[in-house]
C-alpha positions in Angstrom: -10.6 -23.6 23.8 -7.5 -22.3 22.4 -8.3 -19.0 19.4 -7.8 -20.4 16.1 -6.8 -16.9 15.0 -5.5 -13.6 15.8 -6.5 -10.1 13.9 -2.8 -8.2 13.1 -2.2 -4.7 13.7 -2.2 -3.1 9.9 -0.5 -0.2 11.4 3.3 -1.4 11.0 2.6 -2.0 7.7 0.7 1.3 6.7 3.8 3.3 8.6 6.2 0.9 6.5 4.4 2.0 3.2 2.1 4.4 3.3 2.2 4.5 -0.4 1.0 1.0 -0.9 -0.7 0.1 2.1 -4.0 2.2 3.1 -5.7 2.6 6.0 -9.3 3.7 6.4 -9.6 7.2 7.7 -10.2 7.4 11.8 -13.7 8.8 11.1 -14.7 5.7 9.3 -13.9 4.1 12.0 -15.8 5.3 14.8 -18.9 5.2 12.3 -18.5 1.4 12.0 -21.6 -0.4 13.3 -23.8 -3.2 13.1 -24.7 -4.5 9.6 -21.4 -2.5 8.1 -18.7 -5.2 6.6 -15.3 -4.8 7.7 -11.7 -6.2 6.3 -9.6 -7.3 8.3 -5.4 -9.6 8.3 -6.3 -12.8 9.8 -3.5 -15.4 10.7 -4.6 -18.9 12.1 -3.1 -19.8 15.2 -0.6 -21.9 14.9 0.1 -20.3 11.6 -1.3 -22.1 7.9 1.4 -24.1 6.1 0.2 -22.0 2.9 -0.4 -18.4 3.6 1.4 -16.4 7.0 -2.2 -14.3 6.4 -5.3 -13.6 4.9 -7.7 -10.7 4.1 -10.9 -11.4 5.2 -14.1 -9.7 5.5 -16.0 -9.5 8.7 -20.0 -8.6 9.1 -20.8 -6.6 12.2 -23.0 -7.7 14.4 -22.0 -5.7 17.4 -19.8 -2.8 17.8 -18.4 -0.9 21.3 -16.2 2.1 21.5 -13.0 0.2 20.6 -14.4 -3.6 20.1 -16.0 -5.4 16.7 -17.8 -8.4 17.1 -18.9 -10.2 13.7 -19.1 -13.2 11.5 -17.0 -14.5 9.4 -18.2 -13.4 5.4 -15.0 -14.9 3.4 -14.1 -18.1 3.1 -10.6 -19.0 4.4 -7.9 -20.7 1.9 -6.0 -22.2 4.5 -7.4 -21.8 7.8 -9.0 -25.6 8.2 -10.4 -24.8 11.5 -11.7 -21.2 11.0 -14.9 -21.3 9.2 -17.2 -19.0 7.3 -19.7 -17.6 9.8 -17.6 -18.2 12.3 -17.8 -15.5 15.5 -15.0 -13.0 15.7 -13.6 -10.3 17.5 -11.5 -7.0 16.5 -10.3 -4.2 17.4 -11.5 -1.4 15.5 -7.9 -0.1 15.0 -7.4 -3.2 13.1 -10.1 -2.8 10.4 -8.3 -2.1 7.0 -11.4 -1.8 4.7 -14.8 -1.0 5.3 -18.0 -1.2 3.4 -20.6 0.6 5.6 -24.6 -0.8 4.9 -25.9 2.8 4.2 -23.7 5.1 2.2 -24.9 7.7 3.8 -23.6 7.3 7.1 -19.8 8.0 5.4 -18.3 11.2 7.2 -17.9 14.3 5.3 -14.5 14.4 5.7 -13.4 11.1 4.6 -12.3 11.7 0.9 -10.6 9.3 -1.3 -7.2 9.1 -1.4 -5.1 8.3 -4.6 -3.0 6.1 -4.9 -0.2 5.3 -6.9 -0.2 1.6 -8.8 0.9 3.0 -12.4 4.3 1.9 -12.9 7.4 2.8 -12.9 10.9 1.9 -14.2 13.9 2.4 -11.1 16.6 1.5 -10.0 16.8 -1.6 -7.7 19.5 0.0 -5.5 16.5 2.7 -4.8 13.9 -0.2 -3.7 16.5 -1.9 -1.7 16.7 1.5 0.3 20.5 1.7 -0.8 20.6 5.2 -2.5 18.5 7.3 -3.2 16.8 9.3 -6.1 19.1 11.3 -8.2 17.6 11.8 -11.2 13.9 11.2 -13.0 12.2 11.7 -16.7 9.4 11.0 -18.1 8.7 8.9 -21.5 6.4 8.0 -23.3 4.4 5.1 -21.6 6.0 2.0 -23.4 6.8 -0.7 -21.6 2.7 -1.9 -20.2 2.8 -5.6 -19.8 -0.3 -7.3 -20.9 -2.5 -8.2 -18.3 -1.5 -5.7 -16.1 -4.8 -3.6 -15.2 -2.3 -1.0 -14.2 -0.7 1.0 -17.4 3.4 2.3 -17.4 3.5 6.0 -16.7 6.4 6.8 -18.2 8.6 7.6 -15.4 11.9 6.4 -15.4 13.6 6.7 -12.0 17.2 6.8 -11.2 19.6 6.4 -8.4 21.8 8.9 -6.7 25.0 9.0 -9.1 27.8 10.6 -6.9 30.7 9.2 -5.6 32.8 6.1 -6.6 29.4 4.3 -7.2 28.7 6.5 -10.1 30.7 4.3 -12.5 28.6 1.4 -12.2 25.4 3.2 -12.9 24.6 1.8 -16.5 25.3 -2.4 -14.3 22.9 -1.8 -12.0 19.3 -4.2 -12.3 16.2 -1.7 -12.8 12.5 -3.1 -11.9 9.1 -2.4 -13.4 7.0 -1.5 -10.0 3.9 0.6 -9.1 5.2 4.1 -8.4 4.1 3.6 -4.8 6.9 1.1 -4.0 9.2 3.8 -5.2 7.7 6.5 -2.9 7.4 4.3 -0.1 11.2 4.5 -0.2 11.9 7.8 -1.4 9.0 10.8 -1.4 10.8 13.6 -2.4 10.3 13.9 -5.9 6.4 13.1 -5.2 5.6 16.6 -6.0 6.9 16.4 -9.6 4.5 13.2 -10.2 1.9 15.1 -12.7 4.6 16.7 -14.7 4.2 15.9 -18.4 6.2 13.4 -20.8 9.6 15.2 -21.3 10.4 15.9 -18.1 13.3 15.8 -16.6 14.8 16.3 -13.1 18.0 16.4 -11.2 18.7 16.2 -7.5 20.7 19.0 -6.4 21.8 17.0 -2.9 23.4 20.2 -1.5 19.6 22.2 -1.8 17.7 19.4 -1.3 15.8 19.8 -4.8 15.2 18.3 -7.8 16.6 20.9 -10.6 14.6 21.0 -13.9 17.5 19.2 -16.7 18.1 22.3 -19.1 
């Protein structure tokens, strides 16, 4: 019988968006065994009409060195041929989340990852990858949107203003997004992210450093 699904390799996504797409530590992947729950990105074969892929949980029933077998523990939204309880196979490398049946098996080397979901305002040209971050400042947060579970960080991030595009700065579009979305494009200012309200830095591109604004 033809395959009804494929488990997608998440590593390209993690490589292209390291601040918004997080993978479990390799040490945690290694200890997955029978009884644990793992999450994977699954796409129907042939592709579904509504969703390109879905993130779903799998209850592990058998574990080998490189491969896992389990039963689907999520209800697919748009995969009518893939049913709850279906037997699935996937490489360990394709796991995107893990819940151990016994938390005591958590490797001591695995530490919580810092996430960057707090919001900021940023020039769209930075998000588009057209220009690098050139100026950052942090003001009192005042843009948190109703219903958004993540607050405004207060960071305002402007693009490089050198060259012939400088005069267009004020006409460029801005976006209100997660800090991680900006860091995915340019993380050269990450070391400054905990600076307090009132902080202002401009990048010295010749030296490759951010300099406090006087």
